[in-house]
Biopython code that builds the backbone (N, CA, C, O; Angstrom):
import numpy as np
from Bio.PDB.StructureBuilder import StructureBuilder

atoms = [
    (1, "MET", "N", (59.635, -80.609, 34.130)),
    (1, "MET", "CA", (58.406, -81.023, 33.414)),
    (1, "MET", "C", (57.444, -79.869, 33.243)),
    (1, "MET", "O", (56.802, -79.718, 32.203)),
    (2, "ASN", "N", (57.353, -79.032, 34.315)),
    (2, "ASN", "CA", (56.443, -77.913, 34.312)),
    (2, "ASN", "C", (56.803, -76.869, 33.214)),
    (2, "ASN", "O", (55.920, -76.296, 32.576)),
    (3, "THR", "N", (58.123, -76.643, 33.017)),
    (3, "THR", "CA", (58.564, -75.731, 32.012)),
    (3, "THR", "C", (58.270, -76.277, 30.614)),
    (3, "THR", "O", (57.849, -75.531, 29.730)),
    (4, "LEU", "N", (58.497, -77.599, 30.414)),
    (4, "LEU", "CA", (58.196, -78.192, 29.169)),
    (4, "LEU", "C", (56.706, -78.106, 28.823)),
    (4, "LEU", "O", (56.341, -77.873, 27.670)),
    (5, "TYR", "N", (55.855, -78.297, 29.833)),
    (5, "TYR", "CA", (54.377, -78.156, 29.640)),
    (5, "TYR", "C", (53.973, -76.736, 29.260)),
    (5, "TYR", "O", (53.131, -76.529, 28.386)),
    (6, "ARG", "N", (54.588, -75.759, 29.932)),
    (6, "ARG", "CA", (54.248, -74.384, 29.568)),
    (6, "ARG", "C", (54.728, -74.042, 28.159)),
    (6, "ARG", "O", (54.020, -73.361, 27.416)),
    (7, "LEU", "N", (55.894, -74.495, 27.792)),
    (7, "LEU", "CA", (56.424, -74.224, 26.465)),
    (7, "LEU", "C", (55.519, -74.891, 25.415)),
    (7, "LEU", "O", (55.205, -74.265, 24.403)),
    (8, "ALA", "N", (55.106, -76.112, 25.627)),
    (8, "ALA", "CA", (54.252, -76.814, 24.685)),
    (8, "ALA", "C", (52.874, -76.090, 24.577)),
    (8, "ALA", "O", (52.358, -75.914, 23.473)),
    (9, "THR", "N", (52.300, -75.684, 25.696)),
    (9, "THR", "CA", (51.039, -75.001, 25.734)),
    (9, "THR", "C", (51.161, -73.630, 25.010)),
    (9, "THR", "O", (50.293, -73.281, 24.210)),
    (10, "SER", "N", (52.193, -72.888, 25.281)),
    (10, "SER", "CA", (52.421, -71.584, 24.610)),
    (10, "SER", "C", (52.573, -71.721, 23.141)),
    (10, "SER", "O", (52.026, -70.916, 22.386)),
    (11, "SER", "N", (53.314, -72.735, 22.691)),
    (11, "SER", "CA", (53.512, -72.940, 21.272)),
    (11, "SER", "C", (52.240, -73.339, 20.580)),
    (11, "SER", "O", (51.974, -72.893, 19.464)),
    (12, "ALA", "N", (51.432, -74.190, 21.232)),
    (12, "ALA", "CA", (50.154, -74.585, 20.663)),
    (12, "ALA", "C", (49.207, -73.397, 20.525)),
    (12, "ALA", "O", (48.532, -73.237, 19.508)),
    (13, "MET", "N", (49.169, -72.561, 21.572)),
    (13, "MET", "CA", (48.310, -71.386, 21.532)),
    (13, "MET", "C", (48.715, -70.412, 20.425)),
    (13, "MET", "O", (47.878, -69.841, 19.726)),
    (14, "PHE", "N", (50.023, -70.249, 20.296)),
    (14, "PHE", "CA", (50.552, -69.308, 19.301)),
    (14, "PHE", "C", (50.163, -69.837, 17.903)),
    (14, "PHE", "O", (49.695, -69.053, 17.078)),
    (15, "LEU", "N", (50.338, -71.111, 17.619)),
    (15, "LEU", "CA", (49.948, -71.691, 16.305)),
    (15, "LEU", "C", (48.483, -71.550, 16.081)),
    (15, "LEU", "O", (48.079, -71.195, 14.974)),
    (16, "LEU", "N", (47.657, -71.805, 17.063)),
    (16, "LEU", "CA", (46.200, -71.719, 16.877)),
    (16, "LEU", "C", (45.772, -70.244, 16.656)),
    (16, "LEU", "O", (44.952, -69.982, 15.776)),
    (17, "LEU", "N", (46.281, -69.330, 17.395)),
    (17, "LEU", "CA", (45.894, -67.951, 17.278)),
    (17, "LEU", "C", (46.454, -67.285, 16.036)),
    (17, "LEU", "O", (45.911, -66.271, 15.597)),
    (18, "SER", "N", (47.507, -67.808, 15.459)),
    (18, "SER", "CA", (48.091, -67.176, 14.279)),
    (18, "SER", "C", (47.570, -67.874, 12.973)),
    (18, "SER", "O", (48.028, -67.572, 11.871)),
    (19, "SER", "N", (46.642, -68.774, 13.135)),
    (19, "SER", "CA", (46.092, -69.461, 11.951)),
    (19, "SER", "C", (45.259, -68.498, 11.131)),
    (19, "SER", "O", (44.743, -67.512, 11.657)),
    (20, "PRO", "N", (45.127, -68.780, 9.851)),
    (20, "PRO", "CA", (44.309, -67.830, 8.967)),
    (20, "PRO", "C", (42.882, -67.640, 9.476)),
    (20, "PRO", "O", (42.345, -66.535, 9.397)),
    (21, "ALA", "N", (42.262, -68.694, 9.996)),
    (21, "ALA", "CA", (40.894, -68.554, 10.487)),
    (21, "ALA", "C", (40.791, -67.604, 11.655)),
    (21, "ALA", "O", (39.880, -66.781, 11.745)),
    (22, "ALA", "N", (41.775, -67.747, 12.566)),
    (22, "ALA", "CA", (41.769, -66.853, 13.737)),
    (22, "ALA", "C", (42.066, -65.412, 13.320)),
    (22, "ALA", "O", (41.441, -64.481, 13.828)),
    (23, "MET", "N", (43.012, -65.219, 12.403)),
    (23, "MET", "CA", (43.356, -63.873, 11.912)),
    (23, "MET", "C", (42.116, -63.225, 11.230)),
    (23, "MET", "O", (41.834, -62.039, 11.405)),
    (24, "HIS", "N", (41.415, -64.037, 10.469)),
    (24, "HIS", "CA", (40.198, -63.462, 9.808)),
    (24, "HIS", "C", (39.176, -63.069, 10.794)),
    (24, "HIS", "O", (38.560, -62.015, 10.641)),
    (25, "ALA", "N", (38.948, -63.876, 11.832)),
    (25, "ALA", "CA", (37.977, -63.575, 12.812)),
    (25, "ALA", "C", (38.340, -62.341, 13.619)),
    (25, "ALA", "O", (37.460, -61.576, 14.016)),
    (26, "GLN", "N", (39.653, -62.136, 13.870)),
    (26, "GLN", "CA", (40.084, -60.960, 14.566)),
    (26, "GLN", "C", (40.056, -59.699, 13.721)),
    (26, "GLN", "O", (39.691, -58.632, 14.214)),
    (27, "TYR", "N", (40.419, -59.802, 12.511)),
    (27, "TYR", "CA", (40.620, -58.614, 11.675)),
    (27, "TYR", "C", (39.634, -58.538, 10.484)),
    (27, "TYR", "O", (39.906, -57.873, 9.484)),
    (28, "ALA", "N", (38.498, -59.225, 10.615)),
    (28, "ALA", "CA", (37.504, -59.177, 9.573)),
    (28, "ALA", "C", (36.933, -57.781, 9.446)),
    (28, "ALA", "O", (36.805, -57.101, 10.464)),
    (29, "PRO", "N", (36.594, -57.326, 8.297)),
    (29, "PRO", "CA", (36.019, -55.970, 8.122)),
    (29, "PRO", "C", (34.700, -55.860, 8.823)),
    (29, "PRO", "O", (33.945, -56.821, 8.967)),
    (30, "GLN", "N", (34.447, -54.620, 9.262)),
    (30, "GLN", "CA", (33.138, -54.311, 9.903)),
    (30, "GLN", "C", (32.005, -54.554, 8.914)),
    (30, "GLN", "O", (32.176, -54.426, 7.702)),
    (31, "GLN", "N", (30.866, -54.901, 9.452)),
    (31, "GLN", "CA", (29.689, -55.062, 8.594)),
    (31, "GLN", "C", (29.386, -53.748, 7.889)),
    (31, "GLN", "O", (29.226, -52.711, 8.534)),
    (32, "SER", "N", (29.311, -53.795, 6.602)),
    (32, "SER", "CA", (29.073, -52.563, 5.862)),
    (32, "SER", "C", (27.641, -52.414, 5.474)),
    (32, "SER", "O", (26.907, -53.402, 5.499)),
    (33, "PRO", "N", (27.199, -51.248, 5.119)),
    (33, "PRO", "CA", (25.824, -51.012, 4.702)),
    (33, "PRO", "C", (25.583, -51.814, 3.399)),
    (33, "PRO", "O", (26.536, -52.222, 2.735)),
    (34, "PRO", "N", (24.308, -52.031, 3.048)),
    (34, "PRO", "CA", (23.946, -52.709, 1.836)),
    (34, "PRO", "C", (24.558, -51.993, 0.590)),
    (34, "PRO", "O", (24.796, -50.786, 0.631)),
    (35, "PRO", "N", (24.802, -52.727, -0.487)),
    (35, "PRO", "CA", (25.485, -52.131, -1.660)),
    (35, "PRO", "C", (24.781, -50.897, -2.212)),
    (35, "PRO", "O", (25.467, -49.999, -2.700)),
    (36, "ASP", "N", (23.476, -50.801, -2.166)),
    (36, "ASP", "CA", (22.791, -49.651, -2.730)),
    (36, "ASP", "C", (22.556, -48.516, -1.766)),
    (36, "ASP", "O", (21.813, -47.584, -2.073)),
    (37, "TYR", "N", (23.192, -48.578, -0.576)),
    (37, "TYR", "CA", (23.054, -47.511, 0.379)),
    (37, "TYR", "C", (23.629, -46.231, -0.154)),
    (37, "TYR", "O", (24.792, -46.192, -0.555)),
    (38, "GLY", "N", (22.841, -45.183, -0.167)),
    (38, "GLY", "CA", (23.315, -43.859, -0.623)),
    (38, "GLY", "C", (22.873, -43.541, -2.080)),
    (38, "GLY", "O", (23.188, -42.462, -2.580)),
    (39, "GLN", "N", (22.192, -44.405, -2.728)),
    (39, "GLN", "CA", (21.837, -44.184, -4.127)),
    (39, "GLN", "C", (20.466, -43.588, -4.272)),
    (39, "GLN", "O", (20.076, -43.242, -5.387)),
    (40, "HIS", "N", (19.725, -43.450, -3.218)),
    (40, "HIS", "CA", (18.305, -43.033, -3.343)),
    (40, "HIS", "C", (18.039, -41.674, -2.680)),
    (40, "HIS", "O", (16.920, -41.388, -2.256)),
    (41, "GLY", "N", (19.073, -40.854, -2.600)),
    (41, "GLY", "CA", (18.878, -39.590, -1.917)),
    (41, "GLY", "C", (18.153, -38.553, -2.687)),
    (41, "GLY", "O", (17.716, -37.553, -2.117)),
    (42, "GLY", "N", (18.001, -38.758, -4.013)),
    (42, "GLY", "CA", (17.251, -37.771, -4.787)),
    (42, "GLY", "C", (17.853, -36.395, -4.696)),
    (42, "GLY", "O", (19.067, -36.226, -4.582)),
    (43, "ARG", "N", (16.967, -35.405, -4.749)),
    (43, "ARG", "CA", (17.455, -33.964, -4.719)),
    (43, "ARG", "C", (18.120, -33.656, -3.381)),
    (43, "ARG", "O", (18.916, -32.722, -3.283)),
    (44, "TRP", "N", (17.791, -34.452, -2.329)),
    (44, "TRP", "CA", (18.380, -34.190, -1.000)),
    (44, "TRP", "C", (19.826, -34.627, -0.917)),
    (44, "TRP", "O", (20.555, -34.132, -0.058)),
    (45, "ASN", "N", (20.260, -35.505, -1.745)),
    (45, "ASN", "CA", (21.588, -36.076, -1.574)),
    (45, "ASN", "C", (22.594, -35.475, -2.623)),
    (45, "ASN", "O", (23.801, -35.687, -2.504)),
    (46, "ASN", "N", (22.113, -34.770, -3.587)),
    (46, "ASN", "CA", (23.076, -34.326, -4.593)),
    (46, "ASN", "C", (23.553, -32.883, -4.422)),
    (46, "ASN", "O", (24.298, -32.371, -5.257)),
    (47, "GLY", "N", (23.123, -32.228, -3.339)),
    (47, "GLY", "CA", (23.649, -30.919, -3.013)),
    (47, "GLY", "C", (23.252, -29.773, -3.937)),
    (47, "GLY", "O", (24.008, -28.823, -4.140)),
    (48, "ARG", "N", (22.080, -29.887, -4.474)),
    (48, "ARG", "CA", (21.565, -28.809, -5.367)),
    (48, "ARG", "C", (21.435, -27.510, -4.602)),
    (48, "ARG", "O", (21.310, -27.507, -3.377)),
    (49, "SER", "N", (21.465, -26.418, -5.324)),
    (49, "SER", "CA", (21.480, -25.101, -4.685)),
    (49, "SER", "C", (20.188, -24.737, -4.097)),
    (49, "SER", "O", (20.173, -23.814, -3.283)),
    (50, "GLU", "N", (19.043, -25.377, -4.422)),
    (50, "GLU", "CA", (17.768, -25.034, -3.806)),
    (50, "GLU", "C", (17.699, -25.375, -2.328)),
    (50, "GLU", "O", (16.841, -24.861, -1.611)),
    (51, "LEU", "N", (18.592, -26.233, -1.869)),
    (51, "LEU", "CA", (18.635, -26.578, -0.446)),
    (51, "LEU", "C", (19.620, -25.683, 0.291)),
    (51, "LEU", "O", (20.720, -25.415, -0.193)),
    (52, "ASN", "N", (19.219, -25.235, 1.444)),
    (52, "ASN", "CA", (20.185, -24.408, 2.206)),
    (52, "ASN", "C", (21.120, -25.313, 2.957)),
    (52, "ASN", "O", (20.889, -26.518, 3.050)),
    (53, "GLU", "N", (22.145, -24.759, 3.478)),
    (53, "GLU", "CA", (23.205, -25.491, 4.165)),
    (53, "GLU", "C", (22.673, -26.327, 5.407)),
    (53, "GLU", "O", (23.126, -27.441, 5.669)),
    (54, "ALA", "N", (21.724, -25.737, 6.119)),
    (54, "ALA", "CA", (21.175, -26.485, 7.287)),
    (54, "ALA", "C", (20.425, -27.736, 6.868)),
    (54, "ALA", "O", (20.485, -28.741, 7.577)),
    (55, "GLN", "N", (19.705, -27.713, 5.719)),
    (55, "GLN", "CA", (18.965, -28.813, 5.214)),
    (55, "GLN", "C", (19.954, -29.926, 4.737)),
    (55, "GLN", "O", (19.756, -31.110, 5.013)),
    (56, "ARG", "N", (21.020, -29.499, 4.015)),
    (56, "ARG", "CA", (22.019, -30.439, 3.570)),
    (56, "ARG", "C", (22.724, -31.138, 4.712)),
    (56, "ARG", "O", (22.919, -32.353, 4.684)),
    (57, "ARG", "N", (23.106, -30.366, 5.720)),
    (57, "ARG", "CA", (23.756, -30.854, 6.853)),
    (57, "ARG", "C", (22.835, -31.788, 7.665)),
    (57, "ARG", "O", (23.260, -32.848, 8.124)),
    (58, "GLY", "N", (21.580, -31.377, 7.829)),
    (58, "GLY", "CA", (20.610, -32.223, 8.488)),
    (58, "GLY", "C", (20.426, -33.522, 7.788)),
    (58, "GLY", "O", (20.356, -34.564, 8.439)),
    (59, "PHE", "N", (20.342, -33.508, 6.467)),
    (59, "PHE", "CA", (20.155, -34.735, 5.672)),
    (59, "PHE", "C", (21.338, -35.710, 5.913)),
    (59, "PHE", "O", (21.151, -36.900, 6.167)),
    (60, "GLN", "N", (22.510, -35.167, 5.823)),
    (60, "GLN", "CA", (23.709, -36.055, 6.015)),
    (60, "GLN", "C", (23.770, -36.609, 7.422)),
    (60, "GLN", "O", (24.043, -37.790, 7.636)),
    (61, "ASP", "N", (23.506, -35.721, 8.387)),
    (61, "ASP", "CA", (23.496, -36.204, 9.792)),
    (61, "ASP", "C", (22.351, -37.237, 10.031)),
    (61, "ASP", "O", (22.525, -38.189, 10.792)),
    (62, "GLY", "N", (21.228, -37.041, 9.397)),
    (62, "GLY", "CA", (20.145, -38.023, 9.499)),
    (62, "GLY", "C", (20.498, -39.347, 8.951)),
    (62, "GLY", "O", (20.182, -40.367, 9.562)),
    (63, "ARG", "N", (21.142, -39.384, 7.822)),
    (63, "ARG", "CA", (21.583, -40.670, 7.219)),
    (63, "ARG", "C", (22.604, -41.344, 8.105)),
    (63, "ARG", "O", (22.561, -42.561, 8.286)),
    (64, "GLU", "N", (23.517, -40.580, 8.655)),
    (64, "GLU", "CA", (24.502, -41.116, 9.621)),
    (64, "GLU", "C", (23.856, -41.667, 10.832)),
    (64, "GLU", "O", (24.245, -42.735, 11.306)),
    (65, "GLY", "N", (22.838, -40.953, 11.382)),
    (65, "GLY", "CA", (22.119, -41.416, 12.564)),
    (65, "GLY", "C", (21.360, -42.729, 12.282)),
    (65, "GLY", "O", (21.298, -43.591, 13.158)),
    (66, "ALA", "N", (20.790, -42.894, 11.091)),
    (66, "ALA", "CA", (20.152, -44.088, 10.715)),
    (66, "ALA", "C", (21.171, -45.232, 10.606)),
    (66, "ALA", "O", (20.898, -46.351, 11.040)),
    (67, "ARG", "N", (22.294, -44.960, 10.050)),
    (67, "ARG", "CA", (23.372, -45.974, 9.931)),
    (67, "ARG", "C", (23.820, -46.455, 11.312)),
    (67, "ARG", "O", (23.994, -47.653, 11.539)),
    (68, "LYS", "N", (24.003, -45.510, 12.222)),
    (68, "LYS", "CA", (24.404, -45.872, 13.616)),
    (68, "LYS", "C", (23.373, -46.706, 14.303)),
    (68, "LYS", "O", (23.696, -47.693, 14.964)),
    (69, "ASP", "N", (22.081, -46.302, 14.146)),
    (69, "ASP", "CA", (21.013, -47.126, 14.739)),
    (69, "ASP", "C", (20.983, -48.517, 14.181)),
    (69, "ASP", "O", (20.789, -49.486, 14.915)),
    (70, "TYR", "N", (21.178, -48.628, 12.871)),
    (70, "TYR", "CA", (21.135, -49.952, 12.211)),
    (70, "TYR", "C", (22.293, -50.816, 12.698)),
    (70, "TYR", "O", (22.100, -51.976, 13.061)),
    (71, "GLU", "N", (23.499, -50.245, 12.705)),
    (71, "GLU", "CA", (24.654, -50.999, 13.177)),
    (71, "GLU", "C", (24.602, -51.420, 14.614)),
    (71, "GLU", "O", (25.160, -52.454, 14.981)),
    (72, "ASN", "N", (23.922, -50.616, 15.459)),
    (72, "ASN", "CA", (23.793, -50.902, 16.864)),
    (72, "ASN", "C", (22.513, -51.686, 17.201)),
    (72, "ASN", "O", (22.185, -51.879, 18.372)),
    (73, "HIS", "N", (21.813, -52.126, 16.181)),
    (73, "HIS", "CA", (20.593, -52.909, 16.341)),
    (73, "HIS", "C", (19.515, -52.200, 17.167)),
    (73, "HIS", "O", (18.782, -52.806, 17.947)),
    (74, "ARG", "N", (19.465, -50.924, 16.956)),
    (74, "ARG", "CA", (18.394, -50.140, 17.678)),
    (74, "ARG", "C", (17.202, -49.985, 16.790)),
    (74, "ARG", "O", (17.322, -49.978, 15.565)),
    (75, "ARG", "N", (16.084, -49.864, 17.383)),
    (75, "ARG", "CA", (14.844, -49.625, 16.678)),
    (75, "ARG", "C", (14.933, -48.245, 15.970)),
    (75, "ARG", "O", (15.285, -47.247, 16.598)),
    (76, "PRO", "N", (14.612, -48.204, 14.674)),
    (76, "PRO", "CA", (14.751, -46.877, 13.984)),
    (76, "PRO", "C", (13.651, -45.896, 14.423)),
    (76, "PRO", "O", (12.458, -46.148, 14.258)),
    (77, "ASP", "N", (14.091, -44.811, 14.969)),
    (77, "ASP", "CA", (13.170, -43.758, 15.436)),
    (77, "ASP", "C", (13.979, -42.440, 15.481)),
    (77, "ASP", "O", (14.868, -42.275, 16.315)),
    (78, "VAL", "N", (13.652, -41.524, 14.575)),
    (78, "VAL", "CA", (14.351, -40.304, 14.494)),
    (78, "VAL", "C", (14.251, -39.520, 15.811)),
    (78, "VAL", "O", (15.162, -38.757, 16.134)),
    (79, "ASN", "N", (13.165, -39.692, 16.576)),
    (79, "ASN", "CA", (12.995, -38.958, 17.800)),
    (79, "ASN", "C", (13.953, -39.460, 18.900)),
    (79, "ASN", "O", (14.119, -38.786, 19.916)),
    (80, "ASN", "N", (14.559, -40.590, 18.717)),
    (80, "ASN", "CA", (15.551, -41.050, 19.693)),
    (80, "ASN", "C", (17.028, -40.506, 19.424)),
    (80, "ASN", "O", (17.973, -40.809, 20.152)),
    (81, "ARG", "N", (17.128, -39.737, 18.396)),
    (81, "ARG", "CA", (18.456, -39.160, 18.049)),
    (81, "ARG", "C", (18.641, -37.810, 18.695)),
    (81, "ARG", "O", (17.837, -36.908, 18.460)),
    (82, "ASP", "N", (19.671, -37.635, 19.503)),
    (82, "ASP", "CA", (19.945, -36.322, 20.136)),
    (82, "ASP", "C", (20.156, -35.236, 19.116)),
    (82, "ASP", "O", (19.774, -34.085, 19.331)),
    (83, "GLU", "N", (20.762, -35.598, 18.008)),
    (83, "GLU", "CA", (21.072, -34.610, 16.979)),
    (83, "GLU", "C", (19.777, -34.021, 16.399)),
    (83, "GLU", "O", (19.757, -32.867, 15.971)),
    (84, "TYR", "N", (18.726, -34.796, 16.387)),
    (84, "TYR", "CA", (17.426, -34.300, 15.893)),
    (84, "TYR", "C", (16.727, -33.492, 16.948)),
    (84, "TYR", "O", (16.210, -32.415, 16.654)),
    (85, "ARG", "N", (16.692, -33.998, 18.220)),
    (85, "ARG", "CA", (15.965, -33.297, 19.242)),
    (85, "ARG", "C", (16.686, -32.016, 19.671)),
    (85, "ARG", "O", (16.026, -31.034, 20.012)),
    (86, "HIS", "N", (18.028, -32.001, 19.663)),
    (86, "HIS", "CA", (18.763, -30.876, 20.140)),
    (86, "HIS", "C", (19.811, -30.519, 19.076)),
    (86, "HIS", "O", (21.000, -30.703, 19.340)),
    (87, "PRO", "N", (19.448, -30.032, 17.924)),
    (87, "PRO", "CA", (20.419, -29.759, 16.855)),
    (87, "PRO", "C", (21.403, -28.658, 17.254)),
    (87, "PRO", "O", (21.057, -27.697, 17.941)),
    (88, "ASN", "N", (22.643, -28.840, 16.793)),
    (88, "ASN", "CA", (23.680, -27.879, 17.120)),
    (88, "ASN", "C", (23.781, -26.835, 15.984)),
    (88, "ASN", "O", (24.794, -26.669, 15.304)),
    (89, "VAL", "N", (22.605, -26.135, 15.847)),
    (89, "VAL", "CA", (22.556, -25.042, 14.890)),
    (89, "VAL", "C", (21.804, -23.866, 15.565)),
    (89, "VAL", "O", (21.165, -24.047, 16.602)),
    (90, "SER", "N", (21.887, -22.714, 14.985)),
    (90, "SER", "CA", (21.221, -21.576, 15.584)),
    (90, "SER", "C", (19.691, -21.807, 15.591)),
    (90, "SER", "O", (19.154, -22.601, 14.819)),
    (91, "ARG", "N", (19.045, -21.098, 16.469)),
    (91, "ARG", "CA", (17.550, -21.236, 16.631)),
    (91, "ARG", "C", (16.798, -21.065, 15.309)),
    (91, "ARG", "O", (15.820, -21.756, 15.024)),
    (92, "GLY", "N", (17.293, -20.123, 14.526)),
    (92, "GLY", "CA", (16.602, -19.796, 13.261)),
    (92, "GLY", "C", (16.740, -20.911, 12.211)),
    (92, "GLY", "O", (15.944, -20.962, 11.274)),
    (93, "LEU", "N", (17.716, -21.791, 12.344)),
    (93, "LEU", "CA", (17.935, -22.854, 11.357)),
    (93, "LEU", "C", (17.397, -24.226, 11.838)),
    (93, "LEU", "O", (17.513, -25.209, 11.106)),
    (94, "ARG", "N", (16.852, -24.304, 12.969)),
    (94, "ARG", "CA", (16.442, -25.627, 13.528)),
    (94, "ARG", "C", (15.391, -26.293, 12.685)),
    (94, "ARG", "O", (15.454, -27.503, 12.468)),
    (95, "HIS", "N", (14.423, -25.542, 12.200)),
    (95, "HIS", "CA", (13.360, -26.167, 11.373)),
    (95, "HIS", "C", (13.957, -26.776, 10.156)),
    (95, "HIS", "O", (13.680, -27.936, 9.851)),
    (96, "ASP", "N", (14.798, -26.014, 9.419)),
    (96, "ASP", "CA", (15.394, -26.548, 8.198)),
    (96, "ASP", "C", (16.286, -27.741, 8.482)),
    (96, "ASP", "O", (16.261, -28.732, 7.751)),
    (97, "TYR", "N", (17.081, -27.647, 9.549)),
    (97, "TYR", "CA", (17.980, -28.775, 9.922)),
    (97, "TYR", "C", (17.137, -30.032, 10.218)),
    (97, "TYR", "O", (17.435, -31.117, 9.719)),
    (98, "ARG", "N", (16.069, -29.868, 11.046)),
    (98, "ARG", "CA", (15.266, -31.058, 11.362)),
    (98, "ARG", "C", (14.536, -31.633, 10.181)),
    (98, "ARG", "O", (14.371, -32.848, 10.071)),
    (99, "GLU", "N", (14.092, -30.750, 9.282)),
    (99, "GLU", "CA", (13.458, -31.265, 8.028)),
    (99, "GLU", "C", (14.425, -32.112, 7.244)),
    (99, "GLU", "O", (14.071, -33.197, 6.782)),
    (100, "GLY", "N", (15.651, -31.630, 7.086)),
    (100, "GLY", "CA", (16.661, -32.347, 6.369)),
    (100, "GLY", "C", (17.037, -33.653, 7.127)),
    (100, "GLY", "O", (17.223, -34.710, 6.526)),
    (101, "PHE", "N", (17.136, -33.529, 8.443)),
    (101, "PHE", "CA", (17.520, -34.712, 9.241)),
    (101, "PHE", "C", (16.463, -35.820, 9.099)),
    (101, "PHE", "O", (16.801, -36.989, 8.917)),
    (102, "GLN", "N", (15.195, -35.442, 9.185)),
    (102, "GLN", "CA", (14.074, -36.359, 9.091)),
    (102, "GLN", "C", (14.177, -37.075, 7.712)),
    (102, "GLN", "O", (14.090, -38.302, 7.644)),
    (103, "ARG", "N", (14.351, -36.342, 6.680)),
    (103, "ARG", "CA", (14.384, -36.951, 5.339)),
    (103, "ARG", "C", (15.618, -37.818, 5.200)),
    (103, "ARG", "O", (15.522, -38.909, 4.638)),
    (104, "GLY", "N", (16.784, -37.382, 5.688)),
    (104, "GLY", "CA", (17.969, -38.180, 5.627)),
    (104, "GLY", "C", (17.835, -39.467, 6.462)),
    (104, "GLY", "O", (18.256, -40.537, 6.024)),
    (105, "TYR", "N", (17.266, -39.360, 7.629)),
    (105, "TYR", "CA", (17.070, -40.539, 8.510)),
    (105, "TYR", "C", (16.142, -41.530, 7.771)),
    (105, "TYR", "O", (16.453, -42.718, 7.688)),
    (106, "ASP", "N", (15.035, -41.056, 7.249)),
    (106, "ASP", "CA", (14.093, -41.963, 6.614)),
    (106, "ASP", "C", (14.788, -42.578, 5.394)),
    (106, "ASP", "O", (14.637, -43.777, 5.158)),
    (107, "ASP", "N", (15.514, -41.827, 4.643)),
    (107, "ASP", "CA", (16.206, -42.386, 3.442)),
    (107, "ASP", "C", (17.185, -43.434, 3.874)),
    (107, "ASP", "O", (17.225, -44.521, 3.297)),
    (108, "GLY", "N", (17.978, -43.135, 4.876)),
    (108, "GLY", "CA", (19.035, -44.069, 5.356)),
    (108, "GLY", "C", (18.393, -45.327, 5.940)),
    (108, "GLY", "O", (18.866, -46.426, 5.652)),
    (109, "ALA", "N", (17.339, -45.214, 6.747)),
    (109, "ALA", "CA", (16.689, -46.327, 7.327)),
    (109, "ALA", "C", (16.042, -47.243, 6.264)),
    (109, "ALA", "O", (16.109, -48.468, 6.365)),
    (110, "ARG", "N", (15.428, -46.634, 5.264)),
    (110, "ARG", "CA", (14.844, -47.437, 4.163)),
    (110, "ARG", "C", (15.934, -48.170, 3.420)),
    (110, "ARG", "O", (15.771, -49.349, 3.105)),
    (111, "ASN", "N", (16.993, -47.542, 3.141)),
    (111, "ASN", "CA", (18.092, -48.195, 2.383)),
    (111, "ASN", "C", (18.732, -49.311, 3.204)),
    (111, "ASN", "O", (19.116, -50.333, 2.635)),
    (112, "MET", "N", (18.865, -49.146, 4.565)),
    (112, "MET", "CA", (19.466, -50.152, 5.352)),
    (112, "MET", "C", (18.532, -51.338, 5.585)),
    (112, "MET", "O", (18.939, -52.494, 5.479)),
    (113, "MET", "N", (17.290, -51.037, 5.899)),
    (113, "MET", "CA", (16.338, -52.092, 6.317)),
    (113, "MET", "C", (15.467, -52.593, 5.156)),
    (113, "MET", "O", (14.965, -53.716, 5.216)),
    (114, "GLY", "N", (15.290, -51.846, 4.180)),
    (114, "GLY", "CA", (14.372, -52.192, 3.081)),
    (114, "GLY", "C", (13.066, -51.416, 3.311)),
    (114, "GLY", "O", (12.662, -51.089, 4.427)),
    (115, "GLU", "N", (12.464, -51.158, 2.187)),
    (115, "GLU", "CA", (11.215, -50.372, 2.212)),
    (115, "GLU", "C", (10.115, -50.978, 3.078)),
    (115, "GLU", "O", (9.418, -50.269, 3.805)),
    (116, "GLU", "N", (9.972, -52.290, 2.992)),
    (116, "GLU", "CA", (8.862, -53.003, 3.691)),
    (116, "GLU", "C", (9.032, -52.976, 5.219)),
    (116, "GLU", "O", (8.064, -52.896, 5.976)),
    (117, "GLN", "N", (10.331, -53.047, 5.643)),
    (117, "GLN", "CA", (10.609, -53.162, 7.107)),
    (117, "GLN", "C", (10.524, -51.835, 7.795)),
    (117, "GLN", "O", (10.135, -51.765, 8.961)),
    (118, "TYR", "N", (10.886, -50.756, 7.089)),
    (118, "TYR", "CA", (10.914, -49.409, 7.705)),
    (118, "TYR", "C", (9.632, -48.642, 7.295)),
    (118, "TYR", "O", (9.432, -48.251, 6.145)),
    (119, "ARG", "N", (8.835, -48.472, 8.269)),
    (119, "ARG", "CA", (7.637, -47.636, 8.062)),
    (119, "ARG", "C", (7.563, -46.662, 9.230)),
    (119, "ARG", "O", (7.635, -47.054, 10.395)),
    (120, "ARG", "N", (7.420, -45.396, 8.897)),
    (120, "ARG", "CA", (7.377, -44.350, 9.884)),
    (120, "ARG", "C", (6.025, -44.306, 10.509)),
    (120, "ARG", "O", (5.777, -43.477, 11.385)),
]
sb = StructureBuilder()
sb.init_structure("model")
sb.init_model(0)
sb.init_chain("A")
sb.init_seg("    ")
for serial, (resi, resn, name, xyz) in enumerate(atoms, 1):
    if name == "N":
        sb.init_residue(resn, " ", resi, " ")
    sb.init_atom(name, np.array(xyz, "f"), 0.0, 1.0, " ", f" {name:<3s}", serial, name[0])
structure = sb.get_structure()
């Protein structure tokens, strides 16, 4: 009787866990950014030559930092990002990197949260 009970329980669990609803819950796509995310970068996002490499890299890293904060439900604050406080660039490029990072973070946070919700 015990073996029959285990077999019935195992079969029932298999059927339940392999149902379309369970498969969707397990393998559903991650929450993605809003549809217009990335469209408001202006001159900072299109890689024009008037921006140096440190500014472009900072901008992209800032947007990525804002995305991570949004996905992890953290309060948006550029000063809480290690990449901003301790940039991995030479001392002479830190100002440009931080300037780009700040703009990228602000742009990303506004796009994720909406203009009204994100105020620096």
